[in-house]
C-alpha positions in Angstrom: -1.4 -13.8 -20.8 -4.9 -13.4 -20.0 -6.2 -11.2 -17.3 -7.3 -14.1 -14.9 -3.5 -15.2 -14.6 -2.2 -11.5 -14.5 -4.4 -10.5 -11.1 -2.8 -12.9 -8.9 0.7 -12.0 -10.2 -0.2 -8.4 -9.8 -1.5 -8.6 -6.4 1.6 -10.9 -5.1 3.8 -7.8 -6.4 2.3 -5.0 -4.9 3.7 -3.2 -2.0 0.1 -2.1 -0.7 -0.8 -5.8 -0.4 2.3 -6.9 1.3 2.2 -3.9 4.0 -1.5 -4.7 4.4 -0.8 -8.4 5.4 2.5 -7.8 7.4 0.4 -5.1 9.5 -2.7 -7.7 10.1 0.1 -10.4 11.0 1.7 -7.9 13.5 -1.4 -7.2 14.8 -2.5 -11.0 15.5 0.8 -11.6 16.8 0.6 -8.5 19.3 -2.9 -9.5 20.5 -1.8 -13.2 20.8 1.5 -12.4 22.7 0.6 -12.5 26.6 2.9 -9.9 27.8 1.6 -7.4 24.9 -1.7 -7.8 25.8 -1.9 -5.0 28.2 -0.3 -2.6 25.4 -2.8 -3.7 22.8 -4.7 -0.3 23.1 -1.7 1.4 22.1 -0.2 -1.1 19.7 -3.1 -1.6 17.6 -3.7 2.1 16.3 -0.2 2.6 15.8 0.4 -0.5 13.7 -2.6 0.5 11.8 -1.6 4.4 11.5 1.8 3.0 10.1 0.0 0.5 7.6 -2.4 3.4 6.3 0.2 5.6 5.9 2.4 3.2 4.1 -0.4 2.7 1.8 -1.4 6.1 1.0 2.1 7.2 0.2 2.4 4.3 -2.1 -0.9 5.4 -3.7 0.6 8.9 -3.8 3.8 7.5 -5.7 2.0 5.4 -8.1 -0.3 8.4 -9.1 2.9 10.7 -9.7 4.5 8.0 -11.7 1.4 7.5 -13.5 1.3 11.1 -14.2 4.7 11.4 -15.5 4.5 8.2 -17.8 1.7 10.0 -19.3 3.4 13.1 -19.9 6.5 10.9 -21.5 4.0 9.2 -23.6 2.3 12.7 -25.0 5.6 13.4 -25.9 5.6 16.8 -24.6 6.0 18.8 -20.6 2.3 20.0 -20.6 -0.2 18.4 -18.4 -3.4 17.6 -20.5 -5.0 16.8 -17.1 -6.9 19.7 -15.3 -7.7 18.3 -12.0 
């Protein structure tokens, strides 16, 4: 499989991507709903904060999983990365 076919498949399987899409859809619905319009000044930052927190957590989790996979590939328990 070449890279041009793998990229869309990876994107559609990404938790970060779907968290962002759902957050944008939620913001659009909240902005379009007449009853929620007066509360948008509270809802928008809350929805954005939840999205950023989720995506940040996924990034940290992915980084830790990559570190663990790197340790397992090296065959030892020593961390070769010094950052």
